C-alpha positions in Angstrom: -0.5 -25.3 39.6 -4.1 -24.8 38.7 -5.8 -28.2 39.3 -8.6 -29.3 37.0 -12.2 -28.7 38.3 -15.1 -30.4 36.6 -17.1 -28.0 34.3 -20.2 -26.4 35.7 -23.5 -25.1 34.2 -24.6 -21.5 34.8 -25.3 -20.3 38.3 -28.5 -18.2 38.2 -30.5 -17.0 35.2 -28.2 -16.9 32.1 -30.5 -14.5 30.3 -29.6 -11.9 32.9 -26.1 -12.0 31.5 -27.3 -10.7 28.1 -25.3 -7.7 26.7 -27.3 -4.5 26.2 -25.4 -3.4 23.1 -25.8 -6.9 21.6 -29.5 -6.8 22.2 -29.9 -3.4 20.5 -27.8 -4.3 17.5 -29.5 -7.7 17.1 -32.8 -6.0 16.9 -31.5 -3.5 14.3 -30.1 -6.4 12.2 -33.4 -8.3 12.3 -35.2 -5.2 11.0 -32.7 -4.5 8.2 -31.6 -8.0 7.2 -33.8 -8.0 4.1 -32.0 -5.0 2.6 -28.7 -6.9 2.9 -30.0 -10.1 1.5 -31.2 -8.4 -1.7 -29.0 -8.7 -4.8 -26.7 -11.2 -3.2 -25.1 -8.6 -0.9 -25.3 -10.8 2.2 -23.7 -13.8 0.4 -20.8 -11.6 -0.7 -20.5 -10.2 2.9 -20.5 -13.7 4.4 -18.0 -15.1 1.9 -15.5 -12.4 2.9 -16.3 -12.9 6.6 -15.7 -16.6 6.3 -12.3 -16.0 4.6 -11.4 -13.6 7.5 -12.4 -16.3 10.0 -10.3 -18.9 8.2 -7.2 -16.7 8.1 -7.4 -15.2 11.6 -8.2 -18.4 13.5 -4.8 -19.8 12.5 -3.0 -16.6 13.3 -4.4 -16.6 16.8 -3.0 -20.1 17.4 0.4 -19.2 15.8 0.0 -22.0 13.2 1.6 -19.5 10.8 2.5 -15.9 10.6 1.4 -13.5 7.8 2.2 -9.9 7.0 -0.9 -7.7 7.5 -0.9 -6.8 3.8 -1.0 -10.5 2.8 -3.7 -11.1 5.3 -5.9 -8.4 3.8 -5.2 -9.7 0.3 -6.3 -13.3 1.2 -9.5 -12.0 2.8 -10.4 -9.8 -0.2 -9.2 -12.0 -3.1 -9.5 -15.6 -1.8 -7.4 -18.3 -0.3 -4.6 -18.9 -2.9 -1.0 -19.9 -2.3 0.0 -17.6 -5.2 -1.1 -14.6 -3.1 1.4 -15.4 -0.4 4.9 -14.2 -1.4 7.9 -16.2 -0.1 9.1 -14.5 3.1 5.7 -13.2 4.0 5.2 -16.1 6.4 7.2 -18.4 8.6 5.9 -21.4 6.6 5.8 -22.1 2.9 2.9 -20.6 0.9 1.4 -24.0 0.0 1.4 -25.2 3.6 -0.2 -22.0 4.8 -2.9 -22.1 2.1 -3.7 -25.7 2.9 -4.2 -24.9 6.6 -6.4 -21.9 5.8 -8.3 -24.1 3.3 -9.1 -26.5 6.1 -10.3 -23.7 8.3 -12.4 -22.3 5.4 -14.1 -25.7 4.9 -14.9 -25.9 8.6 -16.6 -22.5 8.9 -18.5 -23.0 5.7 -19.6 -26.4 7.1 -21.1 -24.6 10.1 -23.7 -23.0 7.9 -24.6 -26.3 6.3 -24.9 -27.9 9.7 -27.3 -25.1 10.8 -29.3 -25.4 7.6 -29.7 -29.1 8.2 -31.1 -28.3 11.7 -28.7 -30.9 13.2 -28.3 -30.8 17.0 -24.7 -30.5 18.3 -23.3 -33.9 19.1 -20.0 -35.5 20.1 -19.6 -36.9 16.6 -19.9 -33.4 15.1 -17.3 -32.0 17.5 -14.9 -34.7 16.4 -15.8 -34.1 12.8 -15.0 -30.4 13.2 -11.6 -31.2 14.7 -10.8 -33.6 11.8 -11.6 -31.0 9.2 -9.7 -28.2 11.0 -6.5 -30.3 11.4 -6.5 -32.2 8.0 -3.3 -30.6 6.9 -1.6 -30.6 10.3 0.3 -33.9 10.5 2.0 -33.4 13.9 1.9 -31.4 17.1 4.3 -30.9 20.0 4.1 -33.0 23.1 6.2 -33.8 26.2 7.5 -37.3 26.5 7.9 -39.2 29.9 11.3 -37.5 30.4 9.8 -34.0 30.0 11.3 -33.5 26.6 9.3 -31.6 23.9 9.1 -33.4 20.6 7.0 -33.6 17.5 4.4 -36.4 17.6 1.6 -37.6 15.2 -1.6 -35.6 15.7 -4.7 -37.6 16.4 -7.4 -36.1 14.2 -11.0 -36.4 15.4 -10.1 -38.4 18.5 -9.8 -37.5 22.1 -6.4 -37.0 23.6 -4.6 -40.0 25.1 -2.1 -38.1 27.1 -2.3 -35.0 29.4 -1.9 -31.7 27.5 -1.4 -29.3 30.4 0.5 -26.1 29.4 3.2 -24.7 31.6 4.4 -21.1 31.7 8.0 -19.9 31.8 7.7 -19.4 35.6 6.7 -23.1 36.1 3.0 -22.5 36.6 0.9 -25.4 35.1 -2.7 -25.1 34.0 -4.3 -28.5 34.2 -7.0 -29.5 31.8 -9.3 -32.5 32.0 -7.4 -35.8 32.4 -7.8 -38.1 29.3 -9.9 -40.6 31.3 -12.5 -37.8 32.2 -12.8 -36.3 28.7 -15.8 -38.4 27.5 -17.9 -37.8 30.5 -17.1 -34.1 30.6 -17.9 -33.7 26.9 -21.2 -35.6 27.3 -22.2 -33.1 30.1 -21.1 -30.2 28.0 -23.3 -31.2 25.0 -26.3 -31.9 27.3 -26.1 -28.6 29.0 -25.6 -26.7 25.7 -28.7 -28.3 24.1 -30.7 -27.3 27.2 -29.4 -23.7 26.7 -30.6 -23.7 23.2 -34.1 -25.0 24.1 -34.2 -22.4 27.0 -33.4 -19.5 24.6 -30.2 -18.4 26.2 -28.9 -15.3 24.3 -26.3 -16.1 21.7 -23.4 -14.1 23.2 -24.0 -15.8 26.6 -24.4 -19.3 25.2 -21.4 -18.9 22.9 -19.1 -17.6 25.7 -20.2 -20.5 28.0 -19.7 -23.2 25.4 -16.3 -21.8 24.3 -15.0 -21.5 27.8 -16.2 -24.8 29.1 -14.8 -26.6 26.0 -11.4 -25.0 26.5 -11.5 -26.1 30.2 -11.8 -29.7 29.1 -9.3 -29.3 26.2 -10.4 -32.7 24.9 -8.1 -32.9 21.8 -4.3 -33.3 21.7 -4.1 -30.0 19.7 -6.5 -27.6 17.9 -8.8 -27.0 20.8 -8.8 -23.2 20.3 -9.8 -23.5 16.7 -12.6 -25.9 17.6 -13.8 -23.7 20.5 -14.1 -20.6 18.1 -16.0 -22.8 15.6 -18.4 -23.9 18.3 -19.0 -20.3 19.5 -19.5 -19.4 15.8 -22.1 -22.2 15.5 -24.1 -20.7 18.4 -24.1 -17.3 16.7 -25.0 -18.6 13.2 -27.9 -20.6 14.7 -29.1 -17.4 16.2 -29.1 -15.7 12.8 -25.8 -13.8 13.3 -22.2 -14.2 12.1 -19.2 -16.4 12.7 -17.1 -15.2 15.7 -14.0 -13.6 14.0 -11.4 -13.0 16.7 -8.6 -11.2 14.9 -4.9 -11.4 15.8 -5.0 -7.8 16.8 -7.5 -8.7 19.5 -5.6 -11.7 20.8 -4.5 -10.2 24.1 -8.0 -9.0 25.0 -9.4 -12.4 24.0 -6.9 -14.4 26.2 -7.5 -11.9 29.0 -11.2 -12.5 29.0 -10.7 -16.3 28.9 -8.3 -16.1 31.9 -10.9 -14.1 33.8 -13.5 -16.8 33.0 -11.1 -19.3 34.4 -11.3 -17.4 37.7 -15.1 -17.7 37.7 -16.3 -14.5 36.0 -17.7 -15.3 32.5 -19.1 -11.7 31.9 -15.9 -10.2 30.4 -15.9 -13.0 27.8 -19.6 -12.4 27.1 -18.8 -8.7 26.6 -15.9 -9.4 24.3 -17.9 -11.8 22.1 -20.7 -9.1 22.0 -18.2 -6.4 20.9 -16.8 -8.7 18.1 -20.3 -9.5 16.9 -21.6 -5.9 17.1 -18.7 -4.9 14.9 -19.9 -7.3 12.2 -23.5 -6.3 12.6 -22.5 -2.7 12.0 -20.7 -3.7 8.8 -23.7 -5.8 7.6 -26.2 -2.9 8.2 -23.9 -0.6 6.2 -23.8 -3.1 3.4 -27.6 -2.9 3.1 -27.4 0.9 2.5 -24.9 0.7 -0.3 -25.7 0.5 -4.0 -23.5 -2.2 -5.5 -20.8 -0.9 -7.8 -21.9 -3.2 -10.6 -25.4 -1.8 -10.6 -24.8 0.9 -13.1 -28.1 0.7 -15.1 -30.3 3.8 -14.5 -33.3 1.6 -13.7 -31.4 -0.3 -11.0 -30.1 2.9 -9.4 -33.6 4.5 -9.6 -35.2 1.5 -7.9 -32.6 1.6 -5.2 -33.0 5.3 -4.6 -36.8 5.0 -4.4 -36.6 2.1 -2.0 -34.1 3.9 0.2 -36.3 7.0 0.5 -39.4 4.9 1.1 -37.6 2.9 3.8 -36.3 6.1 5.4 -39.8 7.6 5.4 -41.2 4.5 7.1 -38.7 4.5 9.9 -37.6 8.2 10.2 -39.3 8.8 13.6 -37.6 5.9 15.1 -34.2 6.5 13.5 -34.3 10.1 14.8 -33.7 8.5 18.2 -30.1 8.0 17.3 -29.7 11.7 16.6 -31.3 12.5 19.9 -28.9 10.2 21.8 -26.0 11.7 19.9 -27.1 15.2 21.0 -27.3 13.9 24.6 -23.7 12.5 24.3 -22.5 15.8 22.9 -23.9 17.6 26.0 -22.1 15.1 28.2 -18.9 15.9 26.2 -19.4 19.6 26.7 -19.9 19.2 30.4 -16.8 17.0 30.8 -14.8 19.4 28.7 -16.0 22.2 31.0 -14.7 20.3 34.0 -11.3 19.8 32.3 -11.3 23.5 31.5 -11.6 24.4 35.1 -9.0 21.9 36.2 -6.4 23.2 33.7 -7.0 26.8 34.5 -6.8 26.3 38.3 -3.9 23.9 38.2 -1.7 25.6 35.6 -2.3 29.4 36.0 1.0 29.8 37.9 3.2 27.9 35.4 1.3 28.8 32.1 0.1 32.4 32.7 -0.9 32.8 29.0 -3.0 29.5 29.0 -6.4 29.9 27.5 -9.0 27.1 27.5 -12.4 27.2 25.7 -15.3 24.8 25.4 -17.6 25.3 22.4 -19.6 23.7 19.6 -22.5 24.5 17.2 -25.1 26.4 19.0 -22.6 27.3 21.8 -20.0 29.1 19.7 -20.7 32.7 18.8 -18.2 33.4 16.0 -19.3 31.9 12.8 -22.9 31.5 13.7 -24.7 28.8 11.7 -21.5 28.3 9.7 -20.0 26.6 12.7 -22.2 23.5 12.1 -20.1 22.8 9.1 -16.7 23.0 10.8 -14.5 19.8 10.9 -16.4 18.0 8.2 -13.2 17.2 6.3 -11.4 16.1 9.5 -14.3 13.8 10.4 -14.2 12.2 7.0 -10.5 11.7 7.1 -10.5 10.2 10.6 -13.4 7.9 9.7 -11.3 6.6 6.7 -8.4 5.9 9.1 -10.8 4.0 11.4 -12.3 2.0 8.5 -15.8 3.4 8.1 -17.8 6.0 6.0 -18.8 9.2 7.8 -22.2 10.4 6.6 -21.8 14.0 7.5 -24.6 15.0 5.1 -27.0 13.0 7.2 -25.9 14.3 10.6 -23.0 16.4 11.8 -22.5 17.8 15.3 -19.4 18.4 17.4 -18.0 19.6 20.7 -14.5 21.1 21.2 -12.0 21.7 24.0 -9.5 24.3 22.7 -6.3 24.8 24.6 -4.1 27.8 23.5 -0.6 28.7 24.7 2.2 30.8 23.3 3.6 27.7 21.5 0.4 27.0 19.6 -3.2 25.8 19.8 -4.6 22.3 20.2 -8.3 21.5 19.6 -9.7 18.2 21.1 -12.8 17.5 19.0 -15.5 14.9 19.5 -17.7 14.7 16.3 -21.0 12.9 15.8 -22.2 12.0 12.3 -24.1 9.5 10.3 -22.5 6.1 9.8 -22.6 4.8 6.2 -23.4 6.1 2.8 -27.2 6.2 3.5 -29.1 7.1 6.7 -30.0 3.9 8.5 -30.5 5.0 12.0 -26.8 4.7 13.1 -24.8 7.6 14.4 -21.0 7.3 15.1 -18.8 9.5 17.1 -15.1 9.9 16.5 -12.4 12.0 18.3 -9.3 13.7 17.0 -6.8 16.4 17.9 -6.2 19.4 15.6 -2.9 21.2 16.2 -2.0 24.7 15.1 1.7 24.9 15.5 4.0 27.8 14.8 5.9 27.3 11.5 9.3 28.5 10.4 7.7 31.7 9.0 6.2 32.6 12.4 2.7 31.8 11.3 0.5 29.0 12.9 0.2 26.0 10.6 -2.8 23.7 10.8 -1.7 20.1 11.0 -3.7 17.0 9.8 -6.1 15.6 12.5 -4.7 13.0 14.9 -7.2 10.3 15.8 -7.8 9.9 19.6 -9.8 6.7 19.4 -9.1 3.3 17.9 -12.8 2.6 17.2 -15.8 4.9 16.7 -18.5 5.3 19.3 -21.5 3.9 17.4 -25.2 4.5 18.4 -28.1 2.6 17.0 -31.6 4.0 17.3 -32.7 0.7 19.0 -30.5 1.3 22.0 -31.6 2.8 25.4 -30.2 6.3 26.1 -29.0 5.4 29.6 -26.9 2.6 28.3 -25.5 4.7 25.5 -24.5 7.5 27.9 -22.8 5.1 30.2 -20.8 3.6 27.3 -20.0 7.0 25.8 -18.7 8.3 29.2 -16.2 5.4 29.3 -15.2 6.0 25.7 -14.9 9.8 26.3 -12.6 9.3 29.3 -10.2 7.4 27.1 -10.3 10.1 24.4 -9.6 12.9 26.9 -6.7 11.0 28.4 -5.1 10.5 25.0 -5.8 14.1 23.9 -4.3 15.6 27.1 -1.3 13.3 26.9 -0.6 14.5 23.3 -1.1 18.2 24.3 1.3 17.8 27.3 4.0 16.3 25.1 3.5 19.3 22.7 3.9 21.7 25.6 7.0 20.0 26.8 8.5 20.0 23.3 
């Protein structure tokens, strides 16, 4: 059993816990926010983001289930029971829509709360809980005989009975006893307000507030939803976005919380930073797009002129992203060369016809300057799979590890390119495997590219090169592991 320990404030300087990626992307957002705000683009972006928060925060808590297609539809089209087919959830469409509607009201209320410059208080925490659980009449609880049953949910009121979860192996995680909740929550709010006045970075303050709140677990149910709302409040007050933890990231999220329970808050800080940086990337890209409805020639001309002028003002700085991408490509070539030597030395006796090459534009001799245009279609296709736009016209470089045997040829490619439809000082890297397998006619057939990463490696010009290289090295190791695993399976086949 894990006994409850009273919550604690930071030990040491909390600003030292700031995430480097978050710092760089926060700076980029501050510089480009005006572009996104123009023409109502930021309002539309936030409306979609709020719907995503409302849908996903209930999925995380298993309040309902939804098919992924229905989830996307609700996020894109709006919260409407008519968009939820029967059988697409474990609850009725009306009930699901009502729960999501409560969550939508809560996240929209966070923006009003910040605009009103209200300080966080016990009364607002209770108000949040009441809104989030408006259409949840009951919850599960253990009676004095240890039997699980449905009981009335107390909305906006502290718990009156212990709510300690137990695992299948009998392990019990103890939260704050009911008689300690008020004192613990008073301390939580006092410390949080001090963090705000001291300028604690958003990702650090949000992680601390979320974790300490979940340690107390002051409500009978709905604590996770309130915790994510409070973390979102910290980010919104810092000029950023609600914390959208998707169901796909649930395992990583819970893992970071469990590590925080053991005394290490940094993985949760890092997780929150990664979630927020994803949204900042999307927001910056929105600023570079011409809205589909702006079809008049004068509107398009104005947008083009402004885009070129903005690029001219910041081109020297934005070129830093290209330079860092070039440095990462050099790291990739060096790592590929190391892999090349290991494969040749380790497999020459079992694969005597094995040939391994490392090349890229400027390194490769066949093709000359034409090599710089290789893999453009592959890069665009992989970017579409990963959910972003590859601006190969703004920047396009690559590095390749080519492995050839009698059975065929595999090319492990890392490509760097502009991120978004206009050049805004962001370069992304993707990785994929191109296979040339022998077909029925005896000729080698080029197969579609297989992505070797789940997310692109994005570089903002505001980042420090050392931090980018360190992050890229970790990302590259994962790419190489996946690529070699896929190649090995092909050799065995």
